[in-house]
C-alpha positions in Angstrom: -45.3 -59.8 -79.3 -48.3 -61.9 -79.9 -46.4 -63.6 -83.2 -48.0 -67.4 -84.2 -44.7 -69.6 -83.4 -41.7 -69.2 -86.5 -39.4 -71.6 -87.6 -36.9 -69.5 -85.7 -38.2 -70.5 -82.5 -39.1 -74.2 -83.4 -35.9 -74.9 -85.2 -33.5 -77.6 -83.7 -30.8 -74.5 -83.3 -32.9 -72.1 -81.1 -34.2 -74.9 -79.0 -30.5 -76.2 -78.4 -29.6 -72.3 -77.4 -32.4 -72.5 -75.3 -31.7 -75.3 -73.2 -27.5 -74.0 -73.4 -29.0 -70.8 -71.6 -30.6 -72.8 -68.8 -27.5 -74.0 -68.0 -25.1 -71.3 -68.5 -27.2 -68.6 -67.0 -26.1 -69.8 -63.4 -22.3 -69.5 -64.3 -21.6 -66.0 -62.9 -19.2 -63.8 -65.6 -16.3 -63.5 -62.4 -16.4 -67.2 -62.2 -15.9 -67.9 -66.0 -13.0 -65.6 -65.5 -11.5 -67.7 -62.6 -12.2 -71.0 -64.5 -10.1 -70.2 -67.4 -7.5 -67.3 -67.0 -6.6 -67.0 -70.2 -10.1 -67.1 -71.3 -9.5 -63.6 -73.3 -7.1 -65.3 -75.6 -10.1 -67.6 -77.0 -12.7 -64.8 -77.0 -10.7 -61.9 -78.6 -9.9 -60.7 -82.5 -7.5 -58.3 -84.3 -8.5 -57.1 -87.9 -6.3 -54.2 -89.5 -5.9 -51.6 -86.6 -9.3 -53.1 -84.4 -9.1 -55.3 -81.7 -12.2 -56.7 -80.0 -12.2 -58.6 -77.2 -15.8 -60.6 -76.4 -14.6 -62.4 -73.4 -16.9 -60.6 -71.2 -20.1 -62.1 -72.4 -21.9 -65.1 -70.9 -20.6 -67.8 -73.4 -18.0 -70.6 -73.6 -16.9 -72.6 -76.5 -20.2 -74.3 -76.9 -22.6 -71.1 -77.0 -20.1 -70.1 -80.0 -21.0 -73.4 -81.7 -24.8 -73.2 -81.2 -24.7 -69.9 -82.2 -22.6 -70.7 -85.4 -25.8 -73.4 -86.0 -27.6 -70.9 -85.2 -26.2 -68.4 -88.3 -26.0 -71.7 -90.9 -29.7 -72.2 -89.7 -30.6 -69.0 -91.2 -28.5 -69.3 -94.1 -26.4 -66.4 -93.4 -23.8 -67.0 -95.8 -26.2 -66.7 -98.4 -28.0 -63.5 -97.1 -24.5 -62.2 -97.3 -23.9 -63.3 -101.4 -26.7 -61.8 -102.0 -26.6 -58.4 -100.3 -23.0 -57.9 -101.9 -24.0 -59.3 -105.2 -27.1 -56.1 -105.1 -30.0 -59.3 -105.0 -33.8 -57.5 -103.8 -32.6 -57.8 -99.8 -35.2 -54.8 -99.3 -38.1 -56.6 -100.0 -40.4 -54.6 -99.7 -39.4 -51.9 -101.7 -38.3 -54.3 -104.2 -34.8 -52.7 -104.4 -31.1 -54.1 -103.2 -29.1 -52.4 -100.6 -25.6 -51.4 -102.1 -23.7 -49.4 -99.7 -21.0 -51.9 -99.8 -20.1 -51.0 -103.5 -19.9 -47.0 -102.6 -16.7 -48.0 -100.8 -15.4 -50.7 -103.5 -11.8 -49.5 -105.2 -13.4 -51.6 -108.4 -14.2 -49.1 -111.1 -16.3 -51.9 -113.2 -18.0 -54.8 -112.9 -21.7 -54.8 -110.7 -24.1 -54.8 -112.7 -27.5 -53.3 -111.6 -30.7 -52.9 -113.6 -28.5 -53.1 -116.8 -26.3 -50.6 -115.3 -23.0 -51.1 -114.1 -22.9 -48.7 -111.0 -19.4 -48.8 -109.8 -18.8 -46.7 -113.1 -21.3 -44.1 -111.4 -20.0 -44.0 -108.0 -16.7 -43.4 -108.9 -17.5 -40.8 -111.8 -19.0 -39.2 -108.5 -16.8 -39.9 -106.4 -14.2 -38.0 -109.5 -17.1 -35.0 -109.8 -16.7 -34.9 -105.6 -12.8 -34.6 -106.0 -13.2 -31.2 -108.1 -15.5 -29.2 -105.7 -13.2 -30.3 -102.9 -10.1 -29.4 -105.0 -11.7 -25.8 -106.4 -12.8 -25.1 -102.9 -9.4 -25.6 -101.4 -7.7 -23.7 -103.5 -9.9 -21.1 -103.3 -10.9 -21.3 -106.8 -14.6 -21.7 -106.3 -16.2 -18.2 -105.6 -19.4 -16.7 -104.6 -21.7 -14.5 -107.1 -19.2 -11.7 -105.7 -16.3 -13.2 -106.0 -15.6 -13.7 -102.7 -14.4 -17.4 -101.5 -15.8 -19.3 -99.8 -15.5 -19.4 -95.8 -18.5 -21.5 -94.3 -20.7 -24.8 -95.4 -23.8 -25.5 -94.4 -25.1 -29.0 -94.5 -28.8 -28.9 -94.5 -30.1 -32.3 -93.9 -31.9 -34.7 -91.3 -31.5 -38.1 -90.4 -29.1 -40.2 -92.1 -27.8 -36.8 -94.4 -27.1 -35.2 -91.0 -25.9 -37.7 -88.4 -23.8 -39.3 -90.6 -21.7 -36.2 -92.2 -21.9 -35.3 -88.2 -20.7 -37.7 -86.7 -17.7 -38.4 -89.2 -17.0 -34.5 -88.9 -16.5 -34.9 -85.1 -14.6 -37.7 -85.1 -12.2 -36.1 -88.0 -11.8 -33.0 -86.9 -8.4 -33.0 -86.3 -7.4 -33.6 -89.7 -9.3 -30.7 -91.1 -6.0 -28.6 -92.5 -8.0 -25.4 -93.7 -10.0 -22.7 -92.4 -13.6 -23.6 -93.4 -16.1 -23.5 -91.1 -18.9 -26.3 -90.7 -22.6 -26.3 -89.5 -24.9 -29.0 -89.6 -28.6 -27.8 -89.7 -31.5 -30.5 -89.2 -34.1 -28.8 -87.2 -36.8 -26.3 -88.2 -37.3 -24.1 -85.2 -36.8 -20.7 -86.1 -33.6 -20.7 -83.2 -31.5 -23.0 -85.1 -31.6 -20.5 -88.5 -31.7 -17.5 -86.6 -28.4 -18.9 -85.0 -27.1 -19.5 -88.3 -27.3 -16.4 -89.7 -25.5 -14.8 -86.9 -22.2 -16.8 -87.7 -21.9 -16.7 -91.7 -22.1 -14.2 -94.2 -24.5 -15.2 -97.3 -21.8 -13.8 -99.8 -19.1 -17.1 -98.5 -21.1 -20.0 -97.5 -21.8 -22.8 -99.0 -25.2 -24.7 -98.8 -25.1 -28.8 -99.4 -29.1 -29.8 -99.5 -28.8 -33.2 -98.7 -32.3 -34.9 -99.5 -32.7 -38.5 -101.0 -36.2 -37.7 -101.9 -35.7 -33.9 -102.6 -38.8 -33.6 -100.4 -37.9 -34.2 -96.8 -40.1 -31.5 -95.2 -37.5 -30.5 -92.7 -34.6 -29.9 -95.3 -36.7 -28.2 -97.7 -38.3 -26.1 -95.3 -34.9 -24.9 -94.4 -33.5 -24.9 -97.9 -36.7 -22.8 -99.3 -36.2 -20.3 -96.0 -32.5 -20.0 -96.7 -32.9 -19.5 -100.5 -35.6 -17.0 -100.4 -33.6 -14.7 -97.8 -30.4 -15.3 -100.1 -33.0 -13.8 -102.9 -34.3 -11.2 -101.3 -31.1 -9.8 -100.1 -29.3 -10.2 -103.4 -30.5 -11.1 -106.7 -32.6 -14.8 -108.3 -29.2 -15.5 -109.9 -26.5 -15.0 -107.4 -27.9 -18.6 -105.6 -25.9 -20.6 -108.7 -22.6 -21.2 -106.8 -23.8 -21.2 -103.0 -26.5 -24.1 -103.1 -25.6 -28.0 -103.8 -28.0 -30.9 -104.0 -27.2 -34.3 -103.5 -30.0 -36.3 -104.1 -32.0 -39.4 -106.0 -34.3 -36.8 -107.5 -32.3 -34.8 -110.0 -34.4 -32.8 -111.7 -36.7 -31.9 -108.8 -33.6 -30.4 -107.4 -32.8 -28.6 -110.7 -36.7 -27.2 -111.2 -36.0 -26.1 -107.9 -33.0 -23.7 -108.9 -29.6 -25.6 -108.3 -27.7 -25.5 -111.2 -27.4 -28.8 -112.8 -23.5 -29.2 -112.3 -24.0 -28.9 -109.0 -26.3 -31.4 -108.2 -24.6 -35.2 -107.3 -26.4 -38.4 -107.8 -28.1 -40.6 -104.5 -29.3 -43.9 -105.6 -32.3 -45.8 -104.3 -30.1 -48.7 -103.4 -28.8 -46.5 -100.6 -30.3 -46.2 -97.1 -30.2 -43.1 -95.8 -28.5 -44.5 -92.6 -26.2 -45.8 -94.6 -25.3 -43.2 -97.4 -22.3 -40.8 -96.0 -20.1 -42.9 -98.2 -21.7 -41.0 -101.1 -21.8 -37.8 -102.3 -23.8 -37.0 -98.3 -20.3 -37.2 -97.2 -19.3 -34.2 -99.1 -19.4 -32.2 -96.5 -17.0 -34.3 -94.7 -14.5 -34.5 -97.7 -14.2 -31.3 -97.8 -13.2 -30.5 -94.0 -10.4 -33.3 -94.0 -9.9 -33.7 -98.0 -10.3 -36.4 -100.2 -7.3 -38.7 -99.5 -9.0 -38.7 -96.5 -12.2 -39.1 -97.1 -11.1 -41.9 -99.8 -9.3 -43.8 -96.8 -12.6 -43.5 -94.7 -13.9 -45.8 -97.7 -11.2 -48.0 -98.0 -11.6 -48.5 -94.0 -15.3 -49.3 -94.9 -14.2 -51.9 -97.6 -11.7 -53.5 -95.8 -14.2 -54.2 -93.0 -16.7 -55.2 -95.9 -14.0 -58.0 -97.2 -13.6 -59.5 -93.3 -17.4 -59.9 -93.3 -17.4 -61.9 -96.7 -14.6 -63.7 -96.1 -14.2 -64.9 -92.5 -15.6 -68.0 -91.1 -17.7 -67.2 -88.6 -15.6 -68.0 -85.6 -13.0 -65.5 -86.6 -15.8 -62.4 -88.4 -16.3 -59.8 -85.8 -19.9 -58.2 -87.6 -21.0 -61.8 -87.4 -19.7 -62.8 -83.6 -21.1 -58.9 -82.4 -24.6 -59.5 -84.0 -24.7 -63.4 -82.7 -23.8 -62.1 -79.4 -26.8 -59.3 -79.5 -28.8 -62.1 -80.7 -27.8 -64.2 -77.4 -28.4 -61.3 -75.0 -31.7 -60.2 -76.6 -33.1 -63.4 -77.3 -32.2 -65.1 -74.1 -30.9 -62.8 -71.4 -34.0 -60.8 -71.9 -31.9 -57.6 -72.5 -33.7 -54.8 -73.5 -31.0 -52.2 -73.6 -27.5 -52.1 -75.1 -25.5 -49.0 -74.4 -22.8 -47.3 -76.8 -19.7 -46.2 -74.4 -17.3 -44.4 -76.5 -14.2 -43.0 -74.4 -13.2 -40.5 -77.6 -14.6 -37.3 -77.5 -14.1 -37.7 -81.3 -17.1 -40.0 -81.1 -19.1 -38.0 -79.3 -22.2 -38.2 -82.1 -21.2 -42.4 -82.6 -23.9 -43.4 -80.4 -26.9 -41.2 -81.6 -25.5 -42.7 -84.9 -26.0 -46.0 -84.5 -29.3 -45.4 -82.5 -30.3 -44.7 -86.0 -28.5 -47.5 -87.9 -29.6 -49.7 -85.5 -33.2 -49.0 -84.2 -34.5 -47.4 -87.7 -33.2 -51.1 -89.5 -34.2 -53.6 -86.9 -36.6 -51.8 -85.2 -39.3 -54.4 -86.6 -41.9 -56.7 -85.3 -42.7 -58.3 -89.0 -41.2 -61.2 -90.6 -40.5 -60.2 -94.2 -43.0 -63.3 -94.9 -45.2 -60.8 -93.8 -45.9 -63.1 -90.1 -45.6 -61.2 -86.8 -42.5 -62.1 -84.6 -42.5 -64.4 -81.8 -39.4 -62.9 -80.2 -37.8 -59.8 -78.9 -35.8 -57.7 -82.1 -34.0 -54.4 -82.1 -33.0 -53.4 -78.2 -33.2 -50.0 -77.5 -29.7 -48.7 -78.5 -28.4 -45.7 -76.2 -25.0 -43.8 -74.8 -22.7 -41.3 -74.5 -19.0 -40.4 -74.4 -18.0 -42.8 -71.5 -16.4 -40.2 -68.9 -20.3 -38.4 -69.1 -21.6 -41.4 -69.1 -19.8 -42.4 -65.7 -21.4 -39.1 -64.0 -24.6 -40.0 -65.3 -26.5 -43.0 -66.3 -23.7 -45.5 -65.2 -25.7 -45.6 -61.6 -28.1 -47.6 -63.3 -26.1 -50.0 -64.6 -24.0 -50.6 -61.3 -27.1 -50.6 -59.1 -30.2 -50.3 -60.8 -32.6 -53.6 -61.9 -32.6 -53.2 -65.5 -30.8 -56.3 -67.8 -28.8 -54.7 -70.6 -25.4 -55.1 -72.4 -22.9 -52.8 -73.6 -20.0 -51.5 -75.9 -16.9 -49.6 -75.1 -15.2 -48.0 -77.6 -11.6 -46.9 -77.1 -8.4 -45.5 -78.8 -5.1 -47.1 -77.6 -3.3 -44.0 -79.0 -4.2 -40.3 -79.5 -1.3 -38.5 -80.3 -2.6 -35.2 -80.1 -4.0 -35.5 -75.9 -1.1 -35.3 -73.0 -0.6 -39.1 -71.9 -1.4 -38.6 -68.6 -5.0 -37.3 -69.9 -5.2 -40.3 -71.9 -4.1 -43.1 -69.7 -6.8 -41.8 -67.2 -9.5 -42.2 -69.8 -8.6 -45.7 -70.9 -8.5 -46.5 -66.8 -12.3 -45.5 -66.9 -12.9 -47.3 -69.9 -11.4 -51.1 -68.4 -12.4 -49.9 -65.0 -16.4 -49.6 -66.0 -15.9 -52.7 -68.4 -14.6 -54.9 -65.5 -17.1 -53.5 -63.0 -20.0 -54.4 -65.4 -18.9 -57.8 -65.7 -17.3 -58.5 -61.9 -20.0 -56.0 -60.0 -18.6 -55.6 -56.3 -19.6 -57.5 -52.7 -19.9 -55.3 -49.8 -21.1 -56.2 -46.2 -23.4 -52.6 -46.6 -25.8 -53.5 -48.9 -26.4 -50.3 -50.5 -22.8 -50.6 -51.8 -23.2 -53.9 -53.5 -23.3 -53.9 -57.3 -24.5 -57.3 -58.4 -22.4 -57.1 -61.9 -22.7 -60.2 -64.4 -23.3 -57.9 -67.1 -21.9 -58.3 -70.8 -19.8 -56.4 -72.3 -17.6 -56.0 -75.5 -14.3 -53.8 -75.6 -13.6 -52.3 -79.4 -10.3 -51.0 -79.3 -8.9 -49.1 -82.3 -5.3 -48.5 -82.5 -5.9 -44.8 -83.2 -8.9 -42.9 -84.2 -8.2 -41.7 -88.4 -10.1 -42.1 -91.2 -9.5 -46.0 -92.3 -10.1 -46.7 -88.5 -13.6 -44.9 -88.5 -14.1 -46.7 -92.0 -13.6 -50.0 -90.2 -15.8 -49.4 -86.9 -18.9 -48.0 -89.1 -18.7 -51.2 -91.4 -18.7 -53.2 -88.7 -21.6 -52.2 -87.2 -23.6 -51.7 -90.7 -22.7 -55.5 -91.0 -23.7 -56.7 -87.6 -27.2 -55.2 -87.9 -27.6 -57.0 -90.9 -26.4 -60.0 -89.1 -28.9 -59.4 -86.6 -31.8 -58.8 -89.7 -31.2 -62.3 -91.2 -31.6 -63.8 -87.9 -34.9 -62.4 -87.1 -36.3 -62.5 -90.6 -36.8 -58.9 -90.9 -35.9 -56.2 -93.2 -33.3 -53.9 -92.1 -33.5 -51.6 -95.1 -36.9 -50.1 -95.2 -38.5 -48.1 -92.5 -42.4 -48.0 -92.4 -42.9 -46.3 -89.3 -41.2 -43.5 -90.5 -43.0 -42.9 -93.3 -46.1 -43.2 -91.5 -45.3 -40.3 -88.8 -44.4 -38.2 -92.3 -48.1 -38.3 -93.6 -49.7 -37.9 -90.6 -47.4 -34.9 -90.0 -49.2 -33.7 -92.8 -52.8 -33.8 -91.9 -51.8 -32.4 -88.4 -50.4 -29.5 -90.2 -53.0 -28.7 -92.5 -55.2 -28.6 -89.5 -52.9 -26.2 -87.4 -52.9 -23.9 -90.4 -56.9 -23.9 -90.4 -58.5 -21.2 -89.3 -60.6 -21.7 -86.0 -64.1 -20.5 -87.6 -63.5 -23.4 -90.3 -64.5 -26.6 -90.7 -61.7 -29.2 -89.8 -61.7 -31.7 -92.8 -60.4 -33.9 -90.1 -60.8 -34.6 -86.8 -58.3 -36.6 -84.4 -58.2 -38.5 -81.1 -59.5 -36.0 -78.5 -56.1 -35.2 -77.1 -54.0 -34.5 -80.2 -57.6 -32.1 -81.0 -57.2 -30.4 -78.1 -53.7 -29.5 -78.6 -54.2 -28.3 -82.2 -57.2 -26.3 -81.0 -54.6 -25.1 -77.8 -52.1 -24.0 -80.3 -54.6 -22.3 -82.6 -56.5 -19.8 -79.7 -52.8 -18.7 -78.6 -51.4 -17.7 -81.9 -54.9 -16.6 -83.5 
């Protein structure tokens, strides 16, 4: 971080926090609880069926006052207004970011570029409703007249992680016999395994690509269409392929029936898109009423974020506490530890949401930052983590923070089993905070690791919507403080461009002059690949 001194680090609010940090860092978390046995009452909030305990952070009331001053100095409220109103918040691509509109229950009244996008959104939801109903009621048949038995989602990044995460979380609500497959990889083994499981005549493929040019998705889609047509006829694909994309004409040219193309919009980022027709596979699994409940949960968190004062605002607090950890306590990693197997893919989902959004080192004014931005986000199901990387958490040298996520009621789980799960979550959170002292040095656990506890009453569509939107808004709060754009991903785009060049070189016969040579390491592996495959 060699950036020049920024207005952020030179602001009074930042300097005040730095001075406060020098004082509070000397006080162990366990001592804060000893000094105030009712500390949790001050530092916890409830919104709908979500309980947020942030008492295990190195904070006192003065800390929050100073963090609020930092937020006000960054004009956070104005930035939130801009986000919700459709202002250009994605400055490098000159676009709004209106994922919040995707879950807005209003049927009209939000104009973007002269068009009411709420009308378009609800028309798309109604189209999803029709397709879901037809498939659930066995009115949608394949070309041979057979009912659909398998749904295959073809996508990568946000077009895969979001639907897969939500499907896993809400799978117990599935009331149909459909089987679901999520395909993102392009290695032959992935498609080979899929083809062993499905019957083309009873399978429906959803091609999800915002640009309809995503290499991995289009390669898989093209391969499957070709196999389909070789086995049957060109016309046979009509009832078996749908598309979700911004580029509707490209999808039609590819061969998708115009009636089977669902629109996306350029103001929806892939990692924010599961609320749109990208979530069609979710709706097919749990039904549209439950999908709309997912939207309702997201909208409830939107309203909380938009209306609540900062000290009662869970996304704002979560974002500011992260700033406190990353920029003052120098925490470079943040763990996501869900204690519910339904949230198996939630850590991976947040990896993309947080690191693709805020993994930036250039401010919106074009200047480099001179402070840390997004930490490394990682995690796993909590019980698995306890028997894997939690050892490093307890006794390693890395400084980190963590979010524990649990569900307080699980009607489908044996009560004794569930009590063990909750006990594990609470004990790990407590151990991270307190540590353990032993006369035997190798048994010592230093503790003093900041962590939050997010407890859902139960995991259902509404609470999942709350949780996802909470983290979306946390990311936005961080981006405002760090003065970065969370809605672009130029690192990803560069990787795509480089991939095309190397792919062309891999395909170039060894005896032909390469049009472009790379660094010696890359070039050596290209030639080794060609040698082995010649």
